[in-house]
All heavy atoms as an XYZ file, in Angstrom:
901
protein
N       0.771     -1.261     -0.031
C       0.017      0.047     -0.046
C       0.862      1.169      0.015
O       1.218      1.714      1.074
C      -0.967     -0.034      1.150
C      -1.570      1.235      1.386
S      -2.164      1.615      2.960
C      -0.783      2.235      3.760
N       1.344      1.586     -1.087
C       2.150      2.769     -1.286
C       1.359      4.153     -0.944
O       0.152      4.189     -1.191
N       2.120      5.112     -0.598
C       1.454      6.528     -0.266
C       2.219      7.456     -1.096
O       3.359      7.505     -1.009
C       1.399      6.793      1.302
C       0.467      5.847      1.998
C       0.833      8.294      1.328
C       0.716      5.909      3.496
N       1.580      8.262     -1.768
C       2.157      9.313     -2.546
C       1.630     10.673     -2.127
O       0.463     10.825     -2.032
C       1.916      9.174     -4.116
O       2.535      7.961     -4.623
C       2.582     10.287     -4.920
N       2.502     11.644     -1.843
C       2.118     12.925     -1.477
C       2.605     13.924     -2.428
O       3.873     13.885     -2.856
C       2.645     13.283     -0.004
C       2.210     14.682      0.424
C       2.388     12.181      0.941
N       1.689     14.716     -3.040
C       2.049     15.705     -3.934
C       2.026     17.086     -3.167
O       1.088     17.402     -2.552
C       1.058     15.974     -5.080
C       1.129     14.745     -6.028
O       2.040     13.966     -6.063
N       0.224     14.691     -6.878
N       3.200     17.748     -3.160
C       3.370     18.954     -2.433
C       3.627     20.053     -3.450
O       4.537     20.028     -4.136
C       4.418     18.993     -1.428
C       4.209     17.848     -0.360
C       4.589     20.221     -0.585
C       5.461     17.452      0.596
N       2.764     20.973     -3.507
C       2.967     22.250     -4.382
C       3.485     23.388     -3.443
O       2.850     23.809     -2.599
C       1.517     22.611     -4.900
C       0.933     21.575     -5.824
C       0.160     20.544     -5.332
C       1.133     21.661     -7.223
C      -0.485     19.712     -6.146
C       0.507     20.746     -8.012
C      -0.268     19.721     -7.393
O      -0.906     18.826     -8.160
N       4.639     23.765     -3.822
C       5.460     24.863     -3.206
C       5.331     26.046     -3.979
O       5.646     26.040     -5.175
C       7.006     24.602     -3.025
C       7.298     23.507     -2.016
C       7.725     22.126     -2.401
C       7.144     23.727     -0.605
C       7.912     21.268     -1.516
C       7.505     22.744      0.228
C       7.962     21.462     -0.180
O       8.199     20.552      0.688
N       4.682     27.125     -3.466
C       4.449     28.342     -4.180
C       5.176     29.520     -3.531
O       5.112     29.620     -2.363
C       2.999     28.709     -4.324
O       2.331     27.436     -5.068
C       2.707     29.881     -5.202
N       5.900     30.311     -4.218
C       6.545     31.614     -3.821
C       6.362     32.659     -4.647
O       5.454     32.735     -5.491
N       7.384     33.563     -4.609
C       7.477     34.732     -5.654
C       8.781     34.956     -6.107
O       9.841     34.545     -5.450
C       6.975     36.019     -4.812
C       5.623     35.897     -4.204
C       5.258     37.258     -3.543
O       6.083     38.142     -3.350
N       3.976     37.347     -3.117
N       8.960     35.541     -7.353
C      10.117     35.870     -7.873
C      11.110     34.573     -8.106
O      12.277     34.812     -7.807
C      10.779     36.986     -7.292
C       9.875     38.246     -7.143
O       9.277     38.565     -8.207
N       9.880     38.738     -6.026
N      10.567     33.380     -8.369
C      11.359     32.248     -8.647
C      11.867     31.546     -7.346
O      12.780     30.646     -7.351
N      11.350     31.994     -6.204
C      11.706     31.403     -4.939
C      11.480     29.899     -4.833
O      12.375     29.070     -4.252
C      11.258     32.066     -3.725
O       9.768     32.056     -3.721
N      10.378     29.372     -5.461
C      10.166     27.869     -5.324
C      11.222     27.060     -6.117
O      11.529     26.016     -5.684
C       8.665     27.677     -5.746
N      11.465     27.654     -7.343
C      12.525     26.823     -8.121
C      13.978     27.142     -7.474
O      14.705     26.009     -7.353
C      12.602     27.431     -9.475
C      11.418     27.095    -10.272
C      11.530     27.644    -11.684
N      10.388     27.162    -12.434
C      10.278     26.753    -13.636
N      11.390     26.619    -14.303
N       9.119     26.490    -14.322
N      14.240     28.095     -6.696
C      15.499     28.315     -5.926
C      15.477     27.309     -4.793
O      16.523     26.701     -4.462
C      15.656     29.753     -5.512
N      14.356     27.034     -4.273
C      14.258     26.211     -3.067
C      14.537     24.770     -3.574
O      15.318     23.975     -2.989
C      12.817     26.198     -2.593
C      12.473     25.093     -1.659
C      12.858     24.913     -0.353
C      11.682     24.026     -2.162
C      12.435     23.828      0.405
C      11.294     22.939     -1.344
C      11.772     22.887     -0.036
N      13.931     24.298     -4.622
C      14.013     22.935     -5.244
C      15.583     22.894     -5.610
O      16.241     21.784     -5.382
C      13.247     22.740     -6.402
N      16.127     23.764     -6.290
C      17.572     23.771     -6.584
C      18.505     23.583     -5.373
O      19.475     22.654     -5.366
C      18.044     25.045     -7.320
C      19.362     25.039     -7.958
C      19.672     26.209     -8.904
N      18.597     26.688     -9.779
C      17.780     27.722     -9.487
N      18.012     28.560     -8.578
N      16.758     28.123    -10.367
N      18.215     24.371     -4.253
C      19.039     24.205     -3.063
C      18.833     22.867     -2.444
O      19.808     22.278     -2.026
C      18.769     25.331     -2.071
C      19.760     25.316     -0.918
C      19.732     26.606     -0.141
O      19.267     27.622     -0.605
O      20.263     26.504      1.032
N      17.619     22.319     -2.494
C      17.441     21.033     -1.948
C      18.238     19.919     -2.712
O      18.826     19.059     -1.922
C      15.903     20.626     -2.085
C      14.995     21.312     -1.237
S      15.067     20.672      0.542
C      14.550     18.965      0.325
N      18.347     20.157     -3.978
C      19.169     19.128     -4.732
C      20.697     19.353     -4.536
O      21.417     18.449     -4.246
C      18.804     19.261     -6.275
C      17.518     18.739     -6.707
C      17.161     19.347     -8.004
C      17.695     17.282     -6.800
N      21.051     20.601     -4.712
C      22.480     20.984     -4.432
C      23.116     20.663     -3.101
O      24.259     20.409     -2.935
C      22.793     22.438     -4.975
C      22.562     22.489     -6.591
C      22.645     23.957     -6.946
O      22.837     24.890     -6.089
O      22.608     24.127     -8.143
N      22.215     20.737     -2.134
C      22.568     20.549     -0.717
C      22.899     19.119     -0.383
O      23.343     18.654      0.768
C      21.760     21.264      0.326
O      20.463     20.435      0.216
N      22.347     18.140     -1.153
C      22.379     16.783     -0.864
C      21.168     16.278     -0.086
O      21.049     15.085      0.071
N      20.272     17.194      0.328
C      19.075     16.749      1.005
C      18.295     15.741      0.190
O      17.759     14.761      0.764
C      18.229     17.965      1.368
C      18.485     18.532      2.762
C      17.781     19.898      2.838
C      18.065     17.561      3.892
N      18.070     15.980     -1.085
C      17.258     15.139     -1.973
C      17.973     13.782     -1.907
O      17.173     12.784     -1.789
C      17.073     15.705     -3.194
C      16.526     14.718     -4.267
C      16.154     16.927     -3.210
N      19.139     13.645     -2.190
C      19.843     12.312     -2.227
C      19.671     11.624     -0.817
O      19.432     10.407     -0.785
C      21.228     12.398     -2.530
C      21.592     12.849     -3.897
O      20.663     12.532     -4.771
O      22.559     13.483     -4.215
N      19.744     12.273      0.223
C      19.592     11.720      1.625
C      18.151     11.193      1.841
O      17.915     10.162      2.256
C      20.029     12.810      2.561
C      21.454     13.005      2.636
C      21.919     14.046      3.491
N      21.222     14.317      4.816
C      21.064     15.469      5.369
N      21.536     16.598      4.780
N      20.423     15.637      6.396
N      17.196     11.902      1.289
C      15.872     11.453      1.413
C      15.536     10.317      0.574
O      14.959      9.299      0.959
C      14.820     12.623      1.061
C      14.901     13.680      2.141
C      13.396     12.163      0.901
C      14.292     15.097      1.796
N      16.041     10.252     -0.648
C      15.893      9.096     -1.556
C      16.435      7.875     -1.040
O      16.082      6.731     -1.344
C      16.452      9.537     -2.838
C      15.664     10.447     -3.691
C      16.339     10.795     -4.915
N      15.592     11.766     -5.759
C      16.048     12.557     -6.736
N      17.318     12.502     -7.029
N      15.215     13.369     -7.396
N      17.574      8.022     -0.219
C      18.305      6.889      0.306
C      17.467      6.341      1.652
O      17.967      5.226      2.116
C      19.684      7.286      0.696
N      16.527      7.008      2.156
C      15.920      6.550      3.325
C      15.100      5.258      3.108
O      14.468      5.128      1.966
C      14.901      7.552      3.818
C      15.498      8.790      4.459
C      14.560      9.739      5.039
O      13.995      9.416      6.138
O      14.096     10.732      4.375
N      15.001      4.375      4.003
C      14.284      3.144      3.927
C      12.793      3.562      3.683
O      12.148      4.300      4.424
C      14.350      2.346      5.202
C      13.606      1.040      5.080
C      13.756      0.263      6.375
O      14.644      0.605      7.097
O      12.909     -0.691      6.439
N      12.216      3.014      2.685
C      10.777      3.294      2.390
C      10.530      4.306      1.380
O       9.389      4.392      1.010
N      11.502      5.000      1.025
C      11.205      6.057     -0.099
C      11.236      5.475     -1.350
O      12.204      4.721     -1.756
C      12.333      7.275     -0.039
C      12.009      8.318     -0.949
O      12.511      8.297     -2.146
N      11.181      9.229     -0.611
N      10.212      5.703     -2.126
C      10.127      5.095     -3.433
C      10.337      6.205     -4.573
O      10.692      5.912     -5.734
C       8.605      4.485     -3.661
C       8.501      3.367     -2.636
C       7.114      2.813     -2.769
N       6.186      3.205     -3.821
C       5.060      2.686     -4.103
N       4.534      1.866     -3.387
N       4.373      3.149     -5.048
N      10.141      7.425     -4.262
C      10.185      8.578     -5.234
C      10.189      9.856     -4.536
O       9.634     10.145     -3.532
C       9.006      8.524     -6.237
C       9.106      9.463     -7.365
C       7.887      9.285     -8.229
N       8.142     10.071     -9.443
C       7.121     10.221    -10.436
N       6.018      9.670    -10.290
N       7.349     10.976    -11.484
N      11.177     10.840     -4.976
C      11.333     12.152     -4.524
C      11.695     12.944     -5.670
O      12.966     13.054     -5.892
C      12.304     12.201     -3.340
C      12.101     13.319     -2.421
C      11.274     13.321     -1.356
C      12.844     14.545     -2.812
C      11.294     14.606     -0.470
C      12.666     15.695     -1.964
C      11.883     15.638     -0.862
O      11.842     16.834     -0.048
N      10.736     13.591     -6.403
C      11.160     14.403     -7.556
C      10.444     15.633     -7.653
O       9.175     15.768     -7.363
C      10.757     13.503     -8.835
C      11.624     12.312     -9.011
C      11.280     11.607    -10.313
O      11.876     11.888    -11.463
O      10.491     10.734    -10.233
N      11.046     16.673     -8.176
C      10.530     17.964     -8.441
C      10.068     18.197     -9.824
O      10.747     17.652    -10.743
C      11.491     19.002     -8.096
C      11.725     19.158     -6.519
C      12.920     18.637     -5.971
C      10.868     19.789     -5.689
C      13.166     18.711     -4.611
C      11.027     19.896     -4.281
C      12.118     19.304     -3.824
O      12.397     19.343     -2.475
N       8.958     18.808    -10.054
C       8.467     19.131    -11.426
C       8.002     20.563    -11.374
O       7.619     21.195    -10.433
C       7.248     18.324    -11.789
C       7.695     16.873    -11.888
C       7.773     15.901    -10.706
C       8.137     16.309    -13.037
C       8.067     14.598    -10.968
C       8.546     14.873    -13.274
C       8.590     14.117    -12.094
N       7.982     21.206    -12.554
C       7.520     22.631    -12.737
C       6.329     22.684    -13.657
O       6.346     22.352    -14.780
C       8.707     23.416    -13.366
C      10.017     23.237    -12.635
C      11.043     22.566    -13.250
C      10.153     23.758    -11.311
C      12.309     22.466    -12.586
C      11.328     23.686    -10.728
C      12.457     22.991    -11.271
N       5.154     23.134    -13.071
C       3.940     23.296    -13.732
C       4.237     24.330    -14.929
O       4.684     25.493    -14.658
C       2.928     23.816    -12.780
C       3.606     23.330    -11.464
C       4.946     23.467    -11.589
N       3.865     24.026    -16.129
C       4.007     24.953    -17.283
C       3.337     26.212    -17.132
O       3.799     27.209    -17.601
C       3.681     24.222    -18.461
C       4.563     23.028    -18.917
S       4.139     22.237    -20.359
C       4.307     23.495    -21.590
N       2.139     26.161    -16.579
C       1.257     27.327    -16.424
C       1.432     28.064    -15.245
O       0.725     29.058    -15.004
C      -0.224     26.993    -16.739
C      -0.383     26.270    -18.017
C      -1.790     25.758    -18.289
O      -2.531     25.517    -17.210
O      -2.106     25.626    -19.276
N       2.412     27.738    -14.456
C       2.522     28.496    -13.123
C       4.039     28.473    -12.728
O       4.550     27.607    -12.020
C       1.726     27.911    -12.009
C       1.941     28.625    -10.686
O       2.497     29.529    -10.646
O       1.202     28.141     -9.796
N       4.730     29.591    -13.219
C       6.216     29.499    -12.970
C       6.612     29.777    -11.482
O       7.789     29.685    -11.236
C       6.772     30.715    -13.895
C       5.472     31.608    -13.963
C       4.339     30.603    -13.884
N       5.719     30.201    -10.665
C       5.940     30.389     -9.241
C       5.686     29.249     -8.468
O       5.761     29.220     -7.166
C       5.234     31.582     -8.760
C       5.582     32.879     -9.458
C       7.024     33.236     -9.302
O       7.764     32.793     -8.300
O       7.595     33.996    -10.235
N       5.338     28.127     -8.977
C       5.106     26.778     -8.241
C       5.987     25.686     -8.577
O       6.379     25.543     -9.858
C       3.561     26.453     -8.366
O       2.820     27.468     -7.796
C       3.254     25.083     -7.669
N       6.385     24.912     -7.695
C       7.037     23.661     -7.914
C       6.270     22.448     -7.327
O       5.843     22.694     -6.209
C       8.463     23.704     -7.229
C       9.189     22.325     -7.261
C       9.424     24.715     -7.918
N       6.196     21.378     -7.980
C       5.512     20.211     -7.510
C       6.567     19.154     -7.059
O       7.442     18.831     -7.812
C       4.627     19.599     -8.611
C       4.102     18.210     -8.354
C       3.096     18.059     -7.187
C       3.438     17.613     -9.510
N       6.420     18.726     -5.942
C       7.224     17.636     -5.352
C       6.396     16.358     -5.319
O       5.242     16.439     -4.673
C       7.717     17.995     -3.963
C       8.434     16.723     -3.142
C       9.629     16.212     -4.010
C       8.667     16.993     -1.794
N       6.703     15.366     -5.931
C       6.073     13.903     -5.908
C       6.944     13.222     -4.979
O       8.084     12.967     -5.260
C       5.937     13.359     -7.299
C       5.137     14.220     -8.173
C       5.313     11.956     -7.043
C       4.877     13.674     -9.568
N       6.335     12.889     -3.912
C       7.037     12.222     -2.609
C       6.297     11.001     -2.311
O       5.016     11.015     -1.898
C       6.907     13.204     -1.473
C       7.764     12.799     -0.324
O       8.698     11.944     -0.354
O       7.570     13.423      0.860
N       6.880      9.832     -2.581
C       6.208      8.588     -2.451
C       6.937      7.610     -1.580
O       8.117      7.472     -1.636
C       6.061      7.838     -3.887
O       5.383      6.777     -3.886
N       6.144      6.891     -0.719
C       6.699      5.983      0.336
C       5.934      4.674      0.348
O       4.838      4.591     -0.201
C       6.458      6.742      1.761
C       7.241      8.045      1.760
C       6.761      9.285      1.310
C       8.614      8.074      2.179
N       7.771     10.193      1.509
C       8.916      9.535      2.019
C       9.605      7.380      2.709
C      10.151     10.185      2.374
C      10.839      7.939      3.129
C      11.044      9.249      2.958
N       6.666      3.671      0.876
C       6.029      2.339      0.887
C       4.858      2.292      1.716
O       3.908      1.584      1.530
C       7.074      1.366      1.291
O       7.643      1.701      2.526
C       8.180      1.201      0.413
N       4.877      3.047      2.851
C       3.718      2.967      3.879
C       3.832      4.193      4.881
O       4.762      4.994      4.744
C       3.660      1.722      4.628
C       5.083      1.264      5.231
O       5.827      2.237      5.612
O       5.292      0.194      5.617
N       2.773      4.320      5.730
C       2.766      5.400      6.662
C       3.874      5.373      7.617
O       4.501      6.316      8.027
C       1.445      5.461      7.361
C       1.288      6.650      8.369
C       1.301      7.938      7.608
O       0.657      8.123      6.593
N       2.156      8.835      8.041
N       4.351      4.135      8.066
C       5.538      3.964      8.935
C       6.744      4.636      8.283
O       7.499      5.277      9.051
C       5.679      2.576      9.280
N       7.006      4.594      6.966
C       8.204      5.152      6.419
C       8.061      6.562      6.357
O       9.146      7.320      6.683
C       8.318      4.491      4.966
N       6.900      7.074      6.121
C       6.685      8.599      6.266
C       6.935      9.122      7.651
O       7.691     10.159      7.866
C       5.275      9.000      5.859
C       5.044      8.689      4.186
C       4.877     10.395      6.074
C       3.539      8.819      3.792
N       6.378      8.335      8.642
C       6.621      8.741     10.071
C       8.115      8.846     10.459
O       8.565      9.696     11.044
C       5.896      7.817     11.013
C       4.342      8.021     10.837
O       3.893      9.007     10.253
O       3.605      7.138     11.352
N       8.792      7.792      9.945
C      10.254      7.753     10.304
C      10.888      8.974      9.623
O      11.802      9.662     10.287
C      10.952      6.465      9.671
C      10.551      5.161     10.544
C      11.456      4.060     10.124
N      11.351      3.684      8.819
C      10.427      2.815      8.327
N       9.501      2.247      9.173
N      10.389      2.449      7.075
N      10.601      9.257      8.358
C      11.114     10.269      7.559
C      10.833     11.659      8.362
O      11.797     12.523      8.543
C      10.597     10.430      6.374
C      10.860     11.682      5.468
N      12.069     12.096      5.215
C      10.034     12.771      5.129
C      12.056     13.350      4.577
N      10.861     13.772      4.489
N       9.586     11.823      8.829
C       9.154     13.051      9.575
C       9.964     13.161     10.832
O      10.105     14.242     11.419
C       7.622     13.162      9.832
C       6.970     13.510      8.621
N       5.604     13.214      8.425
C       7.260     13.925      7.319
C       5.119     13.559      7.237
N       6.222     14.079      6.550
N      10.537     12.179     11.526
C      11.207     12.179     12.693
C      12.713     12.418     12.559
O      13.373     12.572     13.614
C      11.049     10.835     13.419
N      13.133     12.591     11.343
C      14.550     12.898     11.052
C      14.953     14.350     11.230
O      14.119     15.184     10.984
C      14.972     12.316      9.683
O      14.434     13.168      8.687
C      14.726     10.921      9.546
N      16.170     14.568     11.470
C      16.671     16.045     11.576
C      16.535     16.721     10.180
O      16.518     17.980     10.071
C      18.074     15.897     11.881
C      18.260     14.640     12.616
C      17.199     13.775     11.960
N      16.358     15.969      9.141
C      16.137     16.532      7.722
C      15.011     17.416      7.681
O      14.994     18.373      6.963
C      16.198     15.493      6.640
C      17.517     14.880      6.354
S      17.435     13.722      5.076
C      16.755     12.205      5.812
N      13.951     16.972      8.399
C      12.643     17.793      8.395
C      12.991     19.193      8.814
O      12.386     20.282      8.230
C      11.518     17.049      9.134
C      11.089     15.921      8.464
S      10.484     16.042      6.834
C       9.188     17.221      6.951
N      13.754     19.533      9.828
C      14.107     20.752     10.338
C      14.953     21.517      9.246
O      14.699     22.829      8.972
C      14.881     20.792     11.473
C      14.192     20.187     12.787
C      15.100     19.942     13.968
O      16.287     20.680     14.018
O      14.669     19.346     14.967
N      15.790     20.845      8.486
C      16.554     21.480      7.456
C      15.534     21.973      6.248
O      15.686     22.989      5.821
C      17.575     20.508      6.875
C      18.694     20.172      7.740
C      19.661     19.194      7.131
O      20.391     19.573      6.130
O      19.696     18.049      7.690
N      14.588     21.099      5.977
C      13.597     21.431      4.880
C      12.795     22.579      5.388
O      12.540     23.545      4.623
C      12.709     20.207      4.661
C      13.631     19.006      3.998
C      11.531     20.540      3.687
C      12.861     17.653      3.858
N      12.392     22.536      6.696
C      11.472     23.757      7.190
C      12.290     25.021      7.070
O      11.759     25.987      6.746
C      11.083     23.340      8.581
N      13.618     24.953      7.355
C      14.343     26.146      7.334
C      14.382     26.721      5.879
O      14.439     27.908      5.709
C      15.862     25.991      7.849
C      15.907     26.025      9.461
C      17.418     26.127      9.891
N      18.147     25.009      9.488
C      18.261     23.874     10.174
N      17.599     23.591     11.306
N      19.024     22.863      9.797
N      14.633     25.814      5.013
C      14.584     26.175      3.632
C      13.320     26.759      3.057
O      13.273     27.763      2.404
C      15.126     25.063      2.631
C      16.555     24.718      2.687
C      16.800     23.409      1.785
C      17.468     25.868      2.284
N      12.320     26.093      3.630
C      10.826     26.693      3.207
C      10.830     28.125      3.722
O      10.277     29.078      3.090
C       9.770     25.861      3.752
C       9.578     24.610      3.024
C       8.353     23.882      3.388
N       8.082     23.773      4.795
C       8.070     22.581      5.437
N       8.005     21.437      4.796
N       7.825     22.629      6.753
N      11.268     28.399      5.004
C      11.153     29.713      5.570
C      12.029     30.744      4.835
O      11.685     31.794      4.534
C      11.563     29.689      7.016
C      10.444     28.953      7.904
O       9.320     28.781      7.427
O      10.815     28.600      8.989
N      13.212     30.182      4.453
C      14.210     31.099      3.783
C      13.562     31.576      2.443
O      13.737     32.741      2.128
C      15.505     30.252      3.535
C      16.457     30.940      2.585
C      17.652     30.105      2.320
C      18.660     30.711      1.418
N      19.842     29.853      1.080
N      12.885     30.740      1.758
C      12.285     31.082      0.486
C      10.911     31.632      0.578
O      10.135     31.837     -0.444
C      12.436     29.930     -0.551
C      13.955     29.721     -0.807
C      14.567     28.671     -0.462
C      14.517     30.623     -1.799
C      15.946     28.369     -0.749
C      15.869     30.359     -2.150
C      16.581     29.211     -1.536
O      17.960     29.125     -1.900
N      10.360     31.542      1.777
C       8.927     32.176      2.070
C       7.886     31.431      1.230
O       7.162     32.007      0.567
C       8.875     33.587      1.891
C       7.556     34.184      2.398
O       7.010     33.562      3.371
O       7.170     35.200      1.882
N       8.017     30.079      1.291
C       7.045     29.230      0.486
C       5.748     28.783      1.182
O       5.844     28.583      2.440
C       7.809     27.879      0.025
C       9.083     28.103     -0.753
C       9.716     26.799     -1.129
C       8.707     28.956     -2.052
N       4.735     28.781      0.349
C       3.452     28.235      0.935
C       3.205     27.010      0.299
O       3.642     26.598     -0.793
C       2.441     29.247      0.694
C       2.643     30.646      1.375
N       2.299     30.920      2.689
C       3.310     31.728      0.902
C       2.653     32.089      3.032
N       3.311     32.649      1.859
N       2.438     26.150      0.915
C       2.358     24.676      0.431
C       0.719     24.276      0.285
O      -0.058     24.756      1.068
C       2.917     23.756      1.439
C       4.372     23.953      1.594
S       4.923     23.240      3.189
C       4.563     21.510      2.858
N       0.478     23.549     -0.693
C      -0.759     22.793     -0.843
C      -0.377     21.345     -0.975
O       0.569     20.928     -1.677
C      -1.399     23.326     -2.160
C      -2.780     22.597     -2.342
C      -3.603     23.349     -3.470
N      -2.992     23.523     -4.707
C      -3.025     22.605     -5.684
N      -3.655     21.409     -5.542
N      -2.344     22.773     -6.777
N      -1.076     20.519     -0.221
C      -0.699     19.081     -0.203
C      -1.902     18.220     -0.587
O      -3.061     18.350     -0.171
C      -0.375     18.688      1.269
C       0.095     17.250      1.324
C       0.949     19.599      1.630
N      -1.685     17.223     -1.538
C      -2.505     16.157     -1.759
C      -1.942     14.909     -1.506
O      -0.768     14.498     -1.714
C      -2.791     16.201     -3.372
C      -3.409     17.505     -3.899
C      -3.265     17.551     -5.446
O      -2.548     16.791     -5.915
O      -4.044     18.442     -5.912
N      -2.721     13.967     -0.915
C      -2.266     12.672     -0.532
C      -3.097     11.587     -1.243
O      -4.174     11.642     -1.235
C      -2.511     12.514      1.005
C      -1.852     11.300      1.608
C      -2.221     11.460      3.211
N      -2.287     10.003      3.787
C      -1.234      9.558      4.287
N      -0.101     10.288      4.479
N      -1.236      8.276      4.836
N      -2.347     10.596     -1.757
C      -2.999      9.507     -2.429
C      -2.517      8.170     -1.977
O      -1.287      8.007     -1.732
C      -2.674      9.571     -3.925
C      -2.947     10.837     -4.675
C      -2.145     11.891     -4.742
C      -4.331     10.984     -5.062
C      -2.509     13.070     -5.181
C      -4.775     12.193     -5.574
C      -3.831     13.254     -5.701
O      -4.148     14.426     -6.228
N      -3.331      7.123     -1.741
C      -2.981      5.742     -1.319
C      -3.205      4.943     -2.450
O      -4.310      4.991     -3.118
C      -3.857      5.345     -0.045
C      -3.550      4.013      0.335
C      -3.617      6.314      1.143
N      -2.344      4.073     -2.774
C      -2.479      3.127     -3.950
C      -3.631      2.235     -3.762
O      -3.978      1.713     -2.664
C      -1.218      2.287     -4.127
C      -0.105      3.161     -4.659
C       1.252      2.336     -4.920
O       1.056      1.056     -4.879
O       2.210      2.920     -5.142
N      -4.186      2.014     -4.974
C      -5.352      1.034     -4.975
C      -4.728     -0.410     -5.165
O      -3.939     -0.694     -6.017
C      -6.136      1.402     -6.156
C      -7.447      0.412     -6.397
O      -7.521     -0.552     -5.733
O      -8.171      0.818     -7.208
N      -5.137     -1.272     -4.066
C      -4.566     -2.561     -4.083
C      -4.865     -3.340     -5.293
O      -4.117     -4.170     -5.682
C      -4.954     -3.371     -2.906
N      -5.952     -3.084     -6.071
C      -6.351     -3.690     -7.133
C      -5.621     -3.356     -8.393
O      -5.675     -4.036     -9.456
C      -7.819     -3.536     -7.449
N      -4.961     -2.163     -8.339
C      -4.104     -1.796     -9.484
C      -5.026     -1.070    -10.468
O      -6.305     -0.740    -10.230
N      -4.436     -0.804    -11.716
C      -5.187     -0.066    -12.856
C      -6.279     -1.009    -13.443
O      -5.937     -2.074    -13.863
C      -4.219      0.502    -13.806
C      -4.767      1.238    -14.763
S      -3.886      1.861    -16.101
C      -2.617      2.838    -15.240
N      -7.563     -0.626    -13.457
C      -8.526     -1.427    -14.248
C      -8.190     -1.547    -15.624
O      -7.529     -0.637    -16.271
C      -9.797     -0.640    -13.931
C      -9.444      0.415    -13.001
C      -8.019      0.715    -12.832
N      -8.551     -2.685    -16.285
C      -8.159     -2.905    -17.600
C      -8.786     -1.810    -18.554
O      -8.132     -1.485    -19.570
C      -8.821     -4.258    -18.166
C      -8.160     -5.518    -17.383
O      -6.967     -5.245    -17.063
O      -8.814     -6.528    -17.465
N      -9.987     -1.256    -18.241
C     -10.572     -0.271    -19.073
C      -9.695      0.930    -19.112
O      -9.745      1.736    -19.963
C     -12.126      0.003    -18.787
C     -12.302      0.567    -17.314
C     -12.561     -0.515    -16.238
O     -11.980     -1.679    -16.303
N     -13.416     -0.139    -15.230
N      -9.048      1.370    -17.960
C      -8.099      2.446    -17.992
C      -6.748      2.140    -18.615
O      -6.245      2.931    -19.271
C      -7.902      2.928    -16.494
C      -9.085      3.420    -15.915
O     -10.104      3.893    -16.590
O      -9.190      3.659    -14.713
N      -6.296      0.944    -18.454
C      -5.100      0.532    -18.970
C      -5.041      0.637    -20.493
O      -4.054      0.733    -21.022
C      -4.588     -0.940    -18.578
N      -6.266      0.374    -21.049
C      -6.294      0.476    -22.584
C      -5.969      1.811    -23.075
O      -5.580      1.891    -24.304
C      -7.818      0.127    -22.966
N      -6.023      2.826    -22.274
C      -5.580      4.203    -22.747
C      -4.048      4.480    -22.602
O      -3.580      5.556    -22.901
C      -6.468      5.307    -22.051
C      -7.906      5.030    -22.410
C      -8.761      4.421    -21.683
C      -8.388      5.680    -23.728
C     -10.152      4.357    -21.955
C      -9.612      5.537    -24.063
C     -10.586      4.879    -23.187
N      -3.347      3.566    -21.964
C      -1.869      3.762    -21.645
C      -1.035      3.220    -22.764
O      -1.232      2.014    -23.089
C      -1.541      3.099    -20.278
C      -0.028      3.375    -20.002
C      -2.498      3.727    -19.175
N      -0.306      4.067    -23.362
C       0.643      3.706    -24.386
C       2.045      3.421    -23.851
O       2.563      4.275    -23.140
C       0.823      4.747    -25.439
C       1.621      4.377    -26.625
C       1.653      5.408    -27.658
N       2.436      5.002    -28.798
C       3.025      5.780    -29.559
N       2.751      7.106    -29.616
N       3.701      5.268    -30.647
N       2.531      2.201    -24.065
C       3.797      1.793    -23.357
C       4.838      1.656    -24.498
O       4.569      1.329    -25.636
C       3.704      0.539    -22.632
C       2.725      0.869    -21.415
C       2.735     -0.438    -20.485
N       1.627     -0.389    -19.590
C       1.689      0.047    -18.364
N       2.767      0.716    -17.849
N       0.645      0.139    -17.598
């Protein structure tokens, strides 16, 4: 039962992109990706909103998320969010144990 959290970071004057760049360049992203239970940690840029960055953050289960939230890295991330004065919108998704229905899979080109 994987859990994916989409976090939209929004700032001003390119601050969200600067935040994502510093997360990568500081090594925080690599450290998070190396944590037990992390499945994905990637930043994306919405084409229609240059002041927002989307983080797709995926974990094996809630216990892995809880362990991550208990690490000192969370304080580092919070400091960077404050530094860049970012606001967040969060969406949370739990994987469907049944997987993708056949009628939906028919629309996926591989």
